[in-house]
Backbone as ProteinMPNN parsed JSONL, in Angstrom:
{"seq_chain_A": "MKRTITSIVFVLFFASLLSLGLISRLSVEQGGAGLVPTVQAQDRDDAGRCSNRTLRGEYLFTGTAENPSDTPQATFPRRFVGVYAFDGAGNLFSFRTVSRGGLIDRAPATGTYQLNPDCTGTVSVEGSNWDMYITRDGREGELIRTDPGSIATRSFKER", "coords_chain_A": {"N_chain_A": [[18.078, -21.981, 78.625], [15.576, -23.206, 78.235], [14.448, -21.378, 76.457], [16.021, -21.497, 74.263], [15.436, -23.549, 72.91], [12.839, -22.933, 72.747], [13.274, -20.933, 70.913], [14.378, -22.499, 68.925], [12.701, -24.255, 68.246], [10.651, -22.763, 67.032], [11.601, -21.58, 65.076], [12.301, -23.367, 63.421], [9.093, -24.567, 62.915], [8.336, -22.051, 61.326], [9.768, -22.509, 58.753], [9.313, -25.265, 58.087], [6.687, -24.485, 57.743], [7.093, -22.494, 55.352], [8.513, -23.934, 53.386], [6.009, -26.427, 52.405], [4.819, -24.106, 51.652], [2.261, -22.725, 52.821], [2.979, -20.214, 54.14], [3.45, -17.956, 51.946], [3.335, -15.722, 50.546], [3.25, -12.361, 51.699], [1.491, -9.447, 50.719], [2.497, -6.752, 48.755], [0.887, -4.517, 48.077], [-1.035, -4.7, 49.873], [0.214, -3.357, 52.074], [1.999, -4.877, 53.421], [5.652, -6.472, 54.083], [6.31, -8.626, 52.654], [7.483, -11.611, 52.179], [7.939, -12.948, 50.336], [9.838, -12.138, 47.306], [7.542, -10.442, 45.136], [6.127, -11.256, 42.063], [4.156, -9.222, 39.176], [2.045, -10.348, 37.198], [1.388, -8.787, 35.146], [2.465, -6.845, 33.414], [1.66, -4.48, 31.036], [1.544, -2.242, 28.315], [-0.336, 1.139, 28.499], [-2.182, 0.94, 26.376], [-3.175, -1.35, 27.471], [-1.95, -4.056, 25.713], [-0.015, -6.48, 25.638], [3.013, -7.596, 26.241], [6.219, -9.871, 25.938], [7.597, -9.081, 28.403], [5.098, -9.603, 30.564], [4.286, -11.998, 30.76], [6.741, -13.295, 33.873], [7.339, -15.129, 35.652], [6.994, -17.887, 38.206], [4.259, -20.777, 36.883], [1.936, -23.241, 36.922], [1.438, -25.811, 35.543], [-0.733, -28.1, 33.101], [-0.6, -30.587, 31.43], [-1.864, -33.042, 28.549], [-1.314, -35.272, 26.046], [-2.304, -36.775, 22.519], [-2.52, -39.968, 20.504], [-1.777, -39.698, 16.915], [-2.01, -41.56, 15.752], [-3.836, -44.575, 14.282], [-2.919, -46.645, 14.994], [-1.851, -48.141, 17.742], [-0.108, -46.706, 20.306], [2.702, -47.751, 23.094], [3.834, -46.044, 23.99], [1.274, -43.685, 24.383], [-1.371, -42.553, 26.564], [-0.565, -39.839, 27.199], [0.163, -37.163, 30.281], [1.096, -34.556, 31.927], [2.618, -32.661, 34.289], [3.659, -29.752, 35.275], [6.227, -27.012, 36.452], [6.567, -23.663, 34.483], [8.587, -21.359, 33.879], [9.142, -18.009, 33.608], [10.464, -14.756, 32.177], [10.405, -13.044, 31.264], [11.643, -11.831, 29.615], [11.514, -13.374, 26.972], [12.648, -15.632, 27.346], [12.511, -19.404, 28.683], [12.217, -21.745, 31.329], [11.811, -24.738, 31.828], [10.192, -27.953, 34.592], [9.787, -31.056, 34.616], [6.889, -33.156, 34.927], [6.028, -36.433, 33.23], [4.108, -38.609, 32.275], [4.109, -40.955, 30.46], [2.788, -43.007, 28.775], [2.349, -45.082, 31.011], [4.526, -44.751, 31.955], [6.858, -43.287, 33.841], [9.26, -40.144, 33.514], [10.705, -37.504, 34.452], [11.608, -34.526, 34.079], [13.761, -31.578, 33.205], [13.982, -28.824, 31.014], [14.694, -26.282, 28.505], [13.46, -23.063, 26.707], [12.222, -20.899, 24.573], [9.791, -17.553, 24.095], [7.449, -15.734, 22.364], [5.475, -12.642, 22.624], [2.621, -11.685, 22.045], [1.629, -8.095, 21.477], [-1.638, -8.492, 21.279], [-2.163, -10.288, 23.139], [-1.329, -13.248, 22.138], [0.822, -15.679, 20.727], [4.006, -17.679, 20.666], [5.709, -20.611, 21.294], [8.981, -22.24, 21.889], [10.215, -25.142, 22.986], [13.065, -26.864, 23.642], [12.477, -28.43, 20.705], [9.526, -28.606, 20.303], [7.522, -27.243, 19.156], [4.372, -24.175, 20.063], [1.572, -23.037, 20.405], [0.429, -19.956, 21.578], [-1.825, -18.899, 24.091], [-3.376, -16.002, 26.085], [-4.085, -14.798, 29.025], [-5.186, -11.266, 29.017], [-4.349, -10.003, 31.635], [-2.335, -12.07, 32.252], [-2.749, -13.755, 33.448], [-3.356, -16.794, 33.354], [-3.29, -19.476, 30.614], [-2.759, -20.815, 27.814], [-2.304, -23.807, 25.59], [-1.036, -24.645, 22.195], [0.305, -27.195, 20.564], [2.127, -26.869, 17.646], [3.23, -28.533, 15.528], [3.835, -30.781, 13.068], [1.412, -33.729, 12.31], [1.274, -33.894, 15.42], [-0.47, -33.826, 18.518], [-1.092, -32.244, 20.753], [-2.251, -30.404, 24.158], [-1.567, -27.507, 26.676], [-2.562, -26.548, 29.41], [-1.806, -23.332, 31.466], [-0.711, -21.404, 34.687], [-0.489, -19.389, 36.85], [1.224, -19.092, 39.944]], "CA_chain_A": [[18.237, -23.154, 77.659], [14.425, -23.24, 77.312], [14.392, -20.095, 75.65], [16.934, -21.378, 73.07], [14.954, -24.338, 72.541], [11.649, -22.544, 72.113], [13.622, -20.672, 69.347], [14.343, -22.932, 67.819], [10.795, -24.698, 67.633], [10.128, -21.84, 66.608], [12.726, -21.399, 63.331], [11.785, -24.931, 62.737], [8.185, -24.869, 62.37], [8.15, -21.341, 60.729], [10.943, -22.668, 58.082], [8.354, -25.837, 56.94], [5.381, -23.886, 56.864], [7.701, -22.0, 54.981], [8.596, -25.173, 51.993], [5.212, -26.281, 52.342], [3.566, -23.371, 50.628], [1.667, -21.979, 53.538], [3.159, -19.055, 53.557], [3.999, -17.732, 50.743], [3.932, -14.44, 49.963], [2.837, -11.274, 51.925], [1.312, -8.261, 49.392], [2.821, -5.254, 48.934], [-0.217, -3.724, 47.804], [-1.571, -4.636, 51.408], [1.58, -2.807, 52.941], [3.437, -5.944, 53.909], [6.892, -6.422, 52.887], [6.851, -9.778, 51.622], [8.611, -12.795, 52.512], [8.419, -13.973, 49.277], [9.567, -11.0, 46.661], [6.233, -11.012, 44.386], [6.277, -9.991, 40.545], [2.551, -9.397, 39.086], [2.517, -10.707, 36.01], [0.028, -7.445, 34.645], [3.108, -6.099, 32.831], [1.516, -4.386, 29.794], [1.363, -0.63, 28.322], [-0.991, 1.652, 28.58], [-3.25, 0.92, 25.757], [-3.207, -3.184, 28.185], [-1.829, -4.488, 25.031], [0.595, -7.997, 26.057], [4.731, -8.139, 26.084], [7.349, -10.541, 26.733], [6.983, -8.957, 29.9], [3.578, -9.675, 30.692], [5.071, -13.17, 30.88], [7.301, -13.694, 34.673], [7.333, -15.869, 37.598], [6.289, -19.216, 37.994], [2.993, -20.761, 36.458], [2.179, -24.761, 37.04], [0.903, -26.586, 33.818], [-0.395, -29.544, 33.105], [-1.328, -30.805, 29.655], [-1.98, -33.835, 27.742], [-1.166, -35.399, 24.445], [-2.867, -37.951, 21.924], [-1.69, -40.966, 19.508], [-2.244, -39.064, 16.23], [-2.395, -42.443, 14.344], [-4.984, -45.622, 15.046], [-2.279, -47.758, 15.265], [-1.972, -47.769, 19.31], [1.578, -47.008, 20.78], [3.354, -47.563, 24.252], [3.577, -44.542, 24.782], [-0.237, -42.768, 24.66], [-1.531, -41.81, 26.53], [0.19, -38.504, 27.874], [-0.105, -36.606, 30.961], [2.54, -33.612, 31.99], [2.411, -31.113, 35.112], [4.915, -29.054, 35.887], [5.775, -25.534, 36.214], [6.862, -23.084, 33.846], [9.266, -20.017, 34.842], [9.304, -17.078, 32.466], [11.881, -14.392, 32.807], [10.005, -11.118, 30.844], [12.558, -11.152, 28.415], [11.308, -14.067, 26.183], [12.909, -17.142, 27.982], [11.896, -20.235, 29.863], [12.326, -22.977, 32.392], [10.836, -25.956, 32.838], [10.44, -28.819, 35.389], [7.911, -31.188, 34.456], [7.038, -35.103, 35.348], [5.243, -36.647, 32.193], [3.307, -39.847, 32.278], [3.898, -41.868, 28.766], [1.998, -44.918, 28.874], [2.445, -45.534, 31.87], [6.274, -44.934, 32.232], [7.254, -41.93, 33.963], [10.037, -39.38, 33.11], [11.222, -36.138, 35.238], [13.604, -33.546, 33.826], [14.2, -29.848, 33.272], [13.57, -28.19, 30.169], [14.458, -25.06, 28.78], [13.409, -22.805, 25.584], [12.009, -19.03, 24.204], [8.349, -17.631, 23.559], [7.286, -14.657, 22.06], [4.004, -12.696, 23.067], [2.247, -10.092, 20.427], [0.405, -7.234, 21.566], [-2.433, -9.047, 21.597], [-1.502, -11.769, 24.158], [-1.481, -14.26, 21.729], [2.085, -15.882, 20.516], [4.841, -18.327, 20.695], [6.313, -21.05, 22.713], [9.372, -23.389, 21.601], [10.885, -25.219, 23.625], [14.012, -28.18, 23.142], [12.467, -28.651, 19.629], [8.362, -28.592, 20.165], [6.341, -25.387, 18.619], [3.185, -24.027, 20.245], [0.663, -21.123, 19.817], [0.095, -19.676, 23.163], [-2.815, -17.796, 24.397], [-3.35, -15.468, 27.083], [-5.479, -14.182, 29.722], [-4.728, -9.982, 29.405], [-3.442, -9.964, 33.094], [-1.535, -12.409, 31.929], [-1.916, -15.206, 35.341], [-3.557, -18.154, 32.918], [-2.639, -19.207, 29.57], [-2.902, -22.141, 26.915], [-1.2, -24.094, 24.729], [-1.273, -26.101, 21.548], [1.363, -27.745, 19.902], [1.508, -26.972, 16.123], [4.181, -29.593, 14.625], [2.506, -31.772, 12.175], [1.505, -34.967, 13.374], [1.064, -33.705, 17.15], [-1.747, -33.719, 19.231], [-0.766, -31.711, 22.559], [-2.769, -29.082, 24.83], [-1.263, -27.294, 28.002], [-2.569, -25.148, 30.055], [-0.973, -22.721, 32.861], [-1.771, -20.744, 35.414], [0.193, -18.299, 37.749], [1.312, -19.776, 40.908]], "C_chain_A": [[16.582, -23.398, 77.315], [13.843, -22.5, 76.501], [15.387, -20.677, 73.719], [16.318, -22.805, 72.148], [13.449, -23.675, 71.882], [11.556, -22.034, 70.596], [13.619, -21.106, 68.633], [13.268, -23.948, 67.384], [10.28, -23.995, 66.739], [10.42, -21.419, 65.047], [12.095, -22.9, 62.733], [10.297, -25.241, 61.594], [7.794, -23.826, 61.381], [8.988, -21.758, 59.164], [9.299, -23.998, 57.254], [6.876, -25.773, 56.468], [5.257, -23.192, 55.787], [7.282, -22.536, 53.045], [7.738, -25.714, 51.777], [4.519, -25.547, 51.64], [2.851, -22.568, 51.472], [1.723, -20.999, 54.227], [3.475, -18.556, 52.454], [4.484, -17.162, 50.209], [3.117, -13.387, 51.068], [3.037, -9.936, 50.754], [1.701, -7.195, 49.499], [2.325, -4.222, 48.855], [-1.073, -3.526, 49.417], [-0.864, -3.835, 52.703], [2.446, -4.084, 53.515], [4.474, -5.92, 52.878], [7.11, -7.119, 52.12], [7.532, -10.543, 52.537], [9.094, -13.059, 51.311], [8.949, -12.581, 48.655], [8.226, -12.125, 45.345], [6.612, -9.992, 42.895], [4.827, -9.733, 39.975], [3.135, -9.343, 37.971], [1.128, -9.714, 35.465], [0.805, -6.096, 33.992], [2.579, -5.575, 31.649], [1.315, -3.097, 29.496], [0.403, 0.299, 28.547], [-2.443, 1.601, 27.725], [-4.049, -0.68, 26.407], [-2.571, -4.105, 26.82], [0.074, -5.551, 25.737], [2.206, -7.354, 25.952], [5.482, -9.427, 25.966], [6.992, -10.592, 28.579], [5.784, -9.334, 30.714], [4.21, -10.919, 31.292], [6.161, -13.036, 32.221], [7.292, -13.852, 35.671], [7.215, -17.298, 36.997], [4.95, -19.453, 37.589], [2.986, -22.11, 36.439], [1.183, -24.943, 35.65], [0.366, -27.139, 34.249], [-0.789, -29.617, 31.381], [-1.365, -32.413, 29.429], [-1.187, -34.275, 26.141], [-1.672, -36.899, 23.861], [-2.016, -39.164, 20.969], [-2.211, -40.2, 18.445], [-2.224, -40.165, 14.783], [-2.888, -43.727, 15.168], [-4.338, -46.726, 15.43], [-1.713, -47.419, 17.111], [-0.088, -47.894, 19.322], [1.939, -47.14, 22.082], [3.726, -46.659, 25.237], [2.659, -42.874, 24.581], [-0.728, -43.54, 25.579], [-0.666, -40.469, 27.222], [-0.382, -37.696, 28.381], [1.568, -35.491, 31.232], [1.778, -32.994, 33.009], [3.422, -30.998, 35.154], [4.979, -27.267, 36.259], [6.536, -24.775, 34.722], [7.081, -21.683, 35.056], [9.926, -18.842, 33.969], [9.765, -15.736, 32.838], [11.388, -13.061, 32.282], [10.691, -10.507, 30.153], [12.216, -12.179, 27.174], [12.079, -15.562, 26.331], [12.298, -17.825, 28.961], [12.284, -21.243, 30.129], [11.309, -23.757, 32.392], [10.973, -27.92, 33.984], [9.578, -29.788, 35.067], [7.991, -32.936, 34.63], [5.585, -35.47, 34.071], [4.788, -38.043, 32.382], [3.366, -40.568, 30.257], [3.945, -42.614, 28.843], [2.128, -45.176, 29.87], [3.884, -45.372, 32.446], [6.556, -42.956, 32.591], [8.806, -41.361, 34.065], [9.505, -38.162, 34.184], [12.203, -35.452, 34.962], [12.782, -31.904, 33.249], [13.909, -29.779, 31.382], [13.781, -26.374, 29.581], [14.336, -24.338, 27.448], [13.141, -21.301, 25.355], [10.446, -19.082, 24.409], [8.745, -16.321, 23.163], [5.671, -14.235, 21.923], [4.096, -11.363, 22.112], [1.524, -9.239, 21.863], [-1.287, -7.355, 22.245], [-2.704, -10.235, 22.415], [-1.775, -12.714, 23.495], [0.645, -14.428, 21.5], [2.681, -16.677, 20.198], [5.707, -19.403, 21.743], [7.232, -21.975, 22.021], [10.267, -23.484, 22.397], [11.275, -26.993, 23.313], [13.109, -28.495, 21.255], [10.471, -29.003, 18.979], [7.986, -27.251, 19.764], [5.244, -25.436, 19.06], [2.937, -22.567, 19.91], [0.464, -21.132, 21.122], [-0.575, -18.11, 22.56], [-3.175, -17.547, 25.345], [-4.071, -14.928, 28.018], [-4.572, -12.331, 29.385], [-4.143, -9.317, 31.044], [-2.421, -10.991, 33.45], [-0.864, -13.686, 33.62], [-2.191, -15.733, 34.224], [-3.069, -17.998, 31.101], [-2.836, -20.455, 28.671], [-2.198, -22.45, 25.966], [-1.791, -25.149, 23.671], [-0.035, -25.942, 20.435], [1.034, -28.122, 18.23], [2.641, -27.724, 15.18], [2.899, -30.544, 14.261], [2.644, -33.015, 12.691], [1.431, -35.103, 15.081], [-0.273, -33.063, 17.367], [-1.657, -33.332, 20.828], [-1.365, -30.616, 23.068], [-1.399, -28.797, 26.166], [-1.544, -26.11, 28.468], [-1.567, -24.263, 31.266], [-1.443, -21.691, 33.26], [-1.083, -19.774, 36.527], [0.328, -19.021, 39.38], [1.119, -19.363, 41.946]], "O_chain_A": [[16.3, -23.764, 76.174], [12.844, -22.82, 75.856], [15.289, -20.278, 72.559], [16.655, -23.06, 70.992], [13.055, -23.906, 70.739], [10.782, -22.227, 69.658], [13.122, -20.732, 67.571], [13.104, -24.334, 66.227], [9.585, -24.387, 65.801], [9.653, -21.057, 64.154], [11.54, -23.178, 61.67], [10.179, -25.696, 60.457], [7.02, -24.213, 60.506], [8.58, -20.989, 58.293], [8.555, -23.722, 56.313], [6.179, -26.338, 55.625], [4.211, -23.006, 55.164], [6.572, -22.131, 52.124], [7.896, -26.048, 50.603], [3.611, -26.025, 50.96], [2.668, -21.46, 50.968], [0.781, -20.684, 54.955], [4.145, -19.453, 51.941], [5.503, -17.312, 49.535], [2.006, -13.88, 51.265], [4.043, -9.531, 50.171], [1.261, -6.512, 50.424], [2.776, -3.152, 49.263], [-1.551, -2.502, 49.905], [-1.242, -3.733, 53.87], [3.567, -3.962, 54.01], [4.497, -5.632, 51.681], [7.768, -6.915, 51.1], [8.086, -10.118, 53.551], [10.265, -13.34, 51.057], [8.602, -11.634, 49.361], [8.045, -13.28, 44.961], [7.041, -8.86, 42.671], [4.104, -10.371, 40.74], [4.149, -8.751, 37.602], [-0.026, -10.141, 35.485], [0.39, -4.939, 33.918], [3.041, -6.279, 30.751], [0.82, -2.506, 30.455], [0.228, -0.156, 29.677], [-3.519, 2.032, 28.14], [-5.133, -1.104, 26.005], [-2.866, -5.273, 27.071], [1.062, -4.965, 26.179], [2.203, -6.301, 25.314], [4.563, -10.239, 25.853], [6.545, -11.356, 29.435], [6.0, -9.149, 31.911], [4.679, -10.787, 32.423], [7.031, -12.358, 31.675], [7.249, -13.046, 36.601], [7.294, -17.721, 35.843], [4.202, -18.501, 37.811], [4.02, -22.552, 35.938], [0.427, -24.181, 35.048], [0.364, -27.242, 35.476], [-1.139, -28.809, 30.522], [-0.785, -33.051, 30.308], [-0.626, -33.5, 25.367], [-1.526, -37.95, 24.485], [-0.796, -39.048, 20.854], [-3.325, -39.789, 18.773], [-2.327, -39.963, 13.573], [-2.551, -43.98, 16.325], [-4.859, -47.654, 16.048], [-1.212, -46.34, 17.425], [0.756, -48.609, 18.782], [1.23, -46.291, 22.622], [3.867, -46.51, 26.45], [3.0, -41.691, 24.598], [-0.679, -44.769, 25.63], [0.022, -40.964, 28.115], [-1.317, -37.151, 27.793], [2.712, -35.693, 30.823], [0.578, -32.753, 32.879], [4.244, -31.912, 35.096], [4.023, -26.493, 36.308], [7.05, -25.562, 33.926], [6.543, -21.223, 36.063], [11.129, -18.82, 33.709], [9.443, -15.453, 33.992], [11.852, -12.021, 32.751], [10.718, -9.302, 29.898], [12.736, -11.751, 26.144], [12.032, -16.442, 25.471], [11.686, -17.315, 29.899], [12.799, -21.899, 29.224], [10.175, -23.565, 32.832], [11.859, -28.765, 33.855], [8.403, -29.451, 35.21], [8.952, -33.691, 34.477], [4.487, -34.913, 34.059], [5.746, -38.63, 32.887], [2.647, -40.464, 29.264], [4.972, -43.274, 29.002], [1.876, -46.371, 29.715], [4.211, -45.985, 33.462], [6.477, -41.921, 31.928], [9.604, -42.073, 34.674], [8.366, -37.945, 34.597], [13.365, -35.561, 35.354], [11.647, -31.475, 33.041], [13.663, -30.779, 30.707], [13.184, -25.426, 30.092], [15.135, -24.856, 26.668], [13.848, -20.492, 25.956], [9.822, -20.089, 24.745], [9.827, -15.777, 23.385], [4.796, -14.936, 21.415], [4.925, -10.556, 21.692], [1.069, -9.705, 22.908], [-1.889, -6.75, 23.131], [-3.577, -11.054, 22.127], [-2.618, -13.411, 24.058], [1.502, -13.651, 21.922], [2.266, -16.997, 19.084], [6.247, -19.034, 22.786], [6.575, -22.776, 21.355], [11.049, -22.589, 22.719], [10.551, -27.935, 22.989], [14.015, -29.093, 20.674], [10.116, -29.408, 17.872], [8.384, -26.248, 20.355], [4.635, -26.473, 18.797], [3.524, -21.574, 19.479], [0.333, -22.162, 21.782], [-0.404, -17.186, 21.765], [-3.499, -18.525, 26.018], [-5.052, -14.413, 27.481], [-3.354, -12.285, 29.561], [-3.614, -8.228, 31.265], [-1.765, -10.994, 34.491], [0.115, -14.084, 34.252], [-1.303, -15.361, 33.456], [-2.686, -17.002, 30.488], [-3.279, -21.314, 29.433], [-1.469, -21.633, 25.403], [-2.579, -26.072, 23.879], [0.38, -24.996, 19.765], [0.308, -28.954, 17.686], [2.786, -27.308, 14.031], [1.801, -30.874, 14.709], [3.603, -33.437, 13.338], [1.511, -36.118, 15.772], [-0.919, -32.208, 16.761], [-2.052, -33.968, 21.805], [-1.063, -29.601, 22.439], [-0.543, -29.619, 26.491], [-1.087, -25.002, 28.188], [-0.62, -24.83, 31.81], [-2.298, -21.012, 32.692], [-2.065, -19.537, 37.231], [-0.714, -19.464, 39.863], [1.217, -20.095, 42.93]]}, "name": "protein", "num_of_chains": 1, "seq": "MKRTITSIVFVLFFASLLSLGLISRLSVEQGGAGLVPTVQAQDRDDAGRCSNRTLRGEYLFTGTAENPSDTPQATFPRRFVGVYAFDGAGNLFSFRTVSRGGLIDRAPATGTYQLNPDCTGTVSVEGSNWDMYITRDGREGELIRTDPGSIATRSFKER"}
């Protein structure tokens, strides 16, 4: 009975650490088998050029949007936080929380991306269009919205 209770406590403790992200992954390169499969965001060709495969996995993002006119609008300022999940094949899924002038909204979104060999590219997410710039190792990136009349940026970093 005592051993069963100890086992249950150990499993619950380990599960809570895992869910809190305190144990996120063991590096395969360091000889560990890994608790969570890892995807390295370093998939470039031999010449160091980027491709859609360079972005795979989850990335945390933050962003802002400004009012493009001098007329005050209740939905500004806007602040965004969320997660992008890139599939390495040009598709992305995101979940974000946005504050639009203090009104909170949470929602998923889907989109596509195209990454060029020079690590620049484009993103389209549910009607909004962005230019993208990422680091050569694919671990971080910046977006700027390119739709006329929009003033918005986002930064993302590998999780």
